[in-house]
C-alpha positions in Angstrom: -31.7 -1.3 -23.1 -33.4 -3.3 -20.2 -31.2 -2.9 -17.2 -32.6 -5.5 -15.2 -31.7 -8.2 -17.8 -28.1 -7.2 -17.5 -26.9 -7.1 -14.2 -28.9 -7.0 -10.6 -30.0 -3.9 -9.5 -27.6 -4.1 -6.4 -24.5 -4.1 -8.9 -25.7 -1.5 -10.8 -26.1 1.0 -7.5 -22.2 0.0 -6.6 -21.2 1.0 -10.0 -23.3 4.1 -10.4 -22.4 5.3 -7.0 -18.9 5.8 -8.1 -19.6 8.1 -11.4 -19.1 12.1 -10.7 -22.5 13.9 -10.9 -22.7 15.0 -14.0 -21.7 11.6 -15.8 -24.8 10.2 -13.1 -27.0 13.0 -14.8 -26.2 11.6 -18.4 -26.6 8.0 -17.4 -30.1 8.7 -15.9 -31.0 10.0 -19.3 -30.1 6.9 -20.9 -33.2 4.4 -19.9 -36.1 4.4 -17.6 -34.2 1.8 -15.3 -31.5 3.8 -15.3 -33.8 6.6 -14.5 -35.0 5.0 -11.7 -31.7 3.7 -9.9 -29.8 6.9 -10.4 -32.5 9.4 -9.1 -32.1 8.8 -5.3 -28.1 9.1 -5.8 -28.9 12.7 -7.7 -30.5 14.6 -4.4 -28.0 13.0 -1.7 -27.1 16.7 -1.2 -28.6 19.7 -1.1 -26.5 22.9 -1.0 -28.2 26.4 -0.7 -25.6 29.4 -1.1 -25.5 32.6 -2.7 -23.4 32.7 -5.9 -22.7 36.5 -5.6 -23.3 39.0 -8.7 -22.9 36.3 -11.3 -25.9 34.2 -10.2 -28.9 34.7 -13.1 -30.8 33.2 -10.7 -34.1 35.2 -9.8 -35.8 35.2 -6.3 -39.0 33.6 -8.1 -36.7 30.8 -9.6 -35.0 30.0 -6.5 -38.1 29.9 -4.3 -39.2 27.6 -7.2 -36.1 25.5 -6.9 -36.6 25.2 -3.2 -40.0 24.1 -3.5 -38.7 21.0 -5.6 -36.3 20.1 -3.3 -38.8 20.1 -0.1 -41.2 18.2 -2.5 -42.4 14.6 -1.3 -40.9 13.1 -4.4 -37.5 14.8 -3.9 -36.8 15.6 0.1 -36.4 11.5 1.3 -33.6 11.0 -1.3 -31.6 14.0 0.5 -29.3 12.6 3.3 -27.2 15.8 3.8 -27.6 19.8 3.4 -25.5 22.7 3.4 -26.6 26.3 4.0 -24.9 28.9 3.9 -24.5 33.2 3.7 -20.9 33.1 2.2 -19.5 32.7 -1.1 -15.9 32.7 -2.4 -14.8 35.3 -4.6 -11.6 37.3 -5.5 -9.9 35.0 -3.0 -11.8 35.7 -0.3 -15.2 34.1 1.5 -18.0 37.1 1.1 -20.6 37.1 3.2 -23.9 38.3 2.0 -27.3 39.5 3.4 -29.6 37.1 5.0 -31.7 35.6 2.5 -35.2 35.0 3.3 -35.3 31.5 1.9 -33.1 30.1 4.6 -36.3 30.5 7.0 -38.4 28.7 4.8 -35.7 26.5 4.2 -34.9 25.6 8.5 -38.5 25.7 9.1 -39.3 22.6 6.6 -36.5 20.8 7.2 -38.1 17.9 9.0 -39.3 17.1 5.1 -35.8 15.9 4.7 -37.3 12.7 6.6 -33.7 11.0 6.0 -31.2 13.5 6.6 -27.5 12.7 8.4 -25.8 15.9 8.2 -26.6 19.1 8.5 -23.9 22.2 8.3 -25.8 25.9 8.7 -23.3 29.3 8.5 -24.7 32.4 9.2 -28.5 31.7 9.6 -31.0 32.8 12.3 -33.1 30.1 13.7 -36.1 30.9 15.1 -38.2 29.0 17.7 -40.2 27.1 14.9 -36.9 26.3 13.0 -35.2 24.9 16.5 -38.2 22.6 16.9 -38.2 21.6 13.7 -34.6 20.2 14.5 -35.4 18.8 17.5 -37.2 16.4 15.9 -34.9 15.1 13.3 -34.0 11.8 14.9 -31.8 10.6 11.8 -29.4 13.5 12.1 -26.0 12.5 12.8 -23.4 15.1 12.2 -24.7 18.9 12.9 -22.2 22.1 12.5 -23.1 25.3 13.1 -21.1 28.1 12.3 -21.7 32.1 13.2 -25.6 31.0 13.8 -27.7 33.2 16.1 -30.6 31.7 18.1 -33.8 33.8 18.2 -35.4 34.2 22.0 -32.7 31.6 23.8 -34.6 32.1 27.3 -38.3 31.1 25.9 -37.1 28.2 23.8 -38.5 24.2 24.5 -35.8 22.4 24.1 -36.5 18.4 22.9 -37.5 15.6 25.6 -35.2 13.6 23.9 -31.6 14.4 22.5 -30.2 14.1 18.6 -28.1 11.1 18.7 -25.5 13.1 17.0 -21.8 11.3 16.7 -20.3 14.7 15.8 -20.8 18.3 16.6 -19.2 21.2 15.2 -19.7 24.6 16.8 -17.9 28.3 15.6 -19.0 31.5 17.0 -17.0 33.5 14.4 -16.2 36.0 16.9 -19.8 37.0 16.9 -21.9 38.7 19.9 -24.9 37.1 19.8 -23.6 33.7 18.5 -23.8 31.4 21.8 -22.9 27.9 22.6 -25.1 26.5 24.9 -28.8 27.2 23.1 -27.5 23.9 21.5 -26.3 21.7 24.3 -29.3 19.9 25.1 -29.5 19.1 21.3 -27.0 16.1 21.8 -26.6 13.3 23.7 -23.5 12.7 25.9 -23.3 9.2 25.5 -23.7 9.0 21.6 -21.4 11.6 20.8 -17.9 10.7 19.2 -16.7 13.7 17.8 -16.6 17.8 18.5 -15.1 20.7 17.7 -15.4 24.3 19.7 -14.1 27.2 18.3 -15.5 29.8 20.5 -14.0 33.2 22.3 -13.4 33.0 25.9 -17.1 34.6 26.9 -19.0 32.1 24.8 -17.5 28.6 25.9 -17.5 29.7 30.1 -21.0 31.7 29.8 -22.3 28.6 30.9 -19.7 26.2 31.0 -21.2 23.7 34.2 -23.6 22.7 31.5 -21.0 21.0 29.3 -22.0 17.4 30.0 -19.4 14.9 30.4 -19.4 12.9 27.7 -17.5 9.4 28.0 -17.2 8.4 24.5 -15.9 11.5 22.8 -12.4 10.3 20.8 -11.7 13.3 18.7 -11.8 16.8 20.2 -10.7 20.0 18.7 -10.8 23.0 21.1 -9.7 26.6 19.1 -10.3 29.6 21.2 -9.0 33.4 21.8 -6.8 33.9 25.3 -8.6 31.4 27.4 -6.4 30.6 30.8 -5.3 27.1 30.7 -7.1 26.3 34.5 -10.5 26.7 32.5 -9.5 25.3 29.3 -8.9 22.0 31.3 -11.7 22.4 32.9 -13.4 21.7 29.6 -11.1 19.2 28.6 -11.7 17.1 32.0 -15.5 16.4 30.4 -14.0 14.1 27.6 -12.0 11.4 29.5 -12.0 9.0 26.4 -10.4 11.5 24.1 -7.8 10.0 21.6 -6.9 12.5 19.4 -6.8 16.0 21.0 -6.4 19.5 19.0 -6.1 23.0 20.8 -5.4 25.8 19.0 -4.8 28.8 20.9 -4.4 32.5 19.2 -3.7 34.2 22.1 -1.0 36.7 22.1 -0.9 36.7 25.9 2.5 34.7 27.4 1.3 34.9 31.0 -2.1 33.2 30.2 -0.7 30.4 31.8 -0.7 31.6 35.3 -4.2 32.5 35.2 -7.9 31.3 35.6 -10.9 31.1 37.6 -11.0 27.2 38.3 -8.7 25.2 40.2 -6.4 23.0 37.6 -8.2 19.7 37.5 -6.4 16.4 37.3 -6.4 15.5 33.6 -3.6 13.1 33.6 -5.7 10.1 34.7 -9.0 10.8 32.5 -6.5 11.2 29.5 -5.2 7.5 29.4 -6.0 6.8 26.1 -4.7 9.7 24.7 -2.4 8.8 21.2 -2.3 12.1 19.2 -1.9 15.6 20.6 -1.3 19.3 18.8 -1.3 22.1 21.1 0.9 25.1 21.8 3.5 24.8 23.9 2.5 26.0 27.1 0.0 23.1 27.5 2.8 21.0 27.5 3.6 20.8 31.4 0.1 19.8 32.0 -0.8 17.5 29.5 2.4 15.7 29.3 3.6 13.2 30.4 1.5 10.5 28.5 2.0 6.7 28.5 -0.1 6.1 24.9 1.2 9.3 23.2 2.6 8.6 19.7 2.1 11.8 17.7 3.0 15.3 18.7 2.6 18.5 16.9 4.0 21.6 19.2 3.5 25.1 16.7 4.2 28.4 16.7 6.6 28.9 19.7 10.8 30.0 20.2 13.1 27.0 20.5 13.9 28.9 24.3 9.9 28.5 24.7 9.7 24.8 23.9 12.6 24.2 26.0 11.5 25.9 28.8 8.0 24.3 28.7 9.6 20.6 28.6 12.0 21.0 31.6 11.2 18.9 34.3 8.9 16.3 32.3 9.8 12.3 32.1 9.5 12.4 27.9 10.6 8.5 28.1 7.3 8.3 26.1 6.3 6.0 23.1 6.0 9.3 20.6 7.4 7.9 16.7 6.0 11.2 15.2 6.9 14.8 16.0 6.4 18.1 14.2 7.1 20.9 15.9 6.6 24.9 14.2 9.1 27.1 15.6 9.9 30.9 14.5 13.0 33.3 15.4 15.5 30.8 14.2 18.7 32.3 14.6 
């Protein structure tokens, strides 16, 4: 069958986009025209992760596959890439030893000339890898989890920051996983979504380097025992937030009385906040909020919630309320 004699290529592409990967692969084997159309779709996503003890792939075979994906014929098709040391086994996520292929891939990421999304977990970024990453101007989404950066003090940062629309960072409570080497990589004027999952000493070791990000509309902060005052000092850098999620796993009920910074007035910087997910002890500082329509308060006793709401003007337009309470009697 001659593909071009039936429908235009644009229509075939729309049809092929909706096929699962295995069906797309089978379709590409039926005709030369389908092979030509399906090939870019077959290689949109590249993933390198261990498969545990059940893997039968030898080191030589893995290296051969990697070179295939990095080839001039395939690499331009890749739009997203996942690099991970973990695999799921027996109900847990198991972290494997460092894979030498990670270094090869990170040092050659520039071969993915159309890469838009990169997710890396448990890898070590060398100076070469960081330099390579800084030149990937097509990148729009970057997710860094539990990654180390070698020789941080001697790094040469990019002259032009990446136009990332979303950036996610998690230190996984690792001592040598730091946030501040990544800050120069994103342009504050382009960033729209930010997720930071940090222990206190990671987020505040160079907090003054976190720039004002005027266009971030979705913000998620997951931290452990950070005083509210310090928390608000960071939140004030994102004045246009519409969806805010604060998850504090601290067990210290007196944390809201601590802090190294003066409490900033965040009521004005958050005029468009619509959705809020927060621990109960942040409510007196953040509420009231005129534009707020959805509120989730989690893991608190009823008496704690009532105490935190005392004296607040709650004449708001909330149409969705979710309370996750415990110690109900």
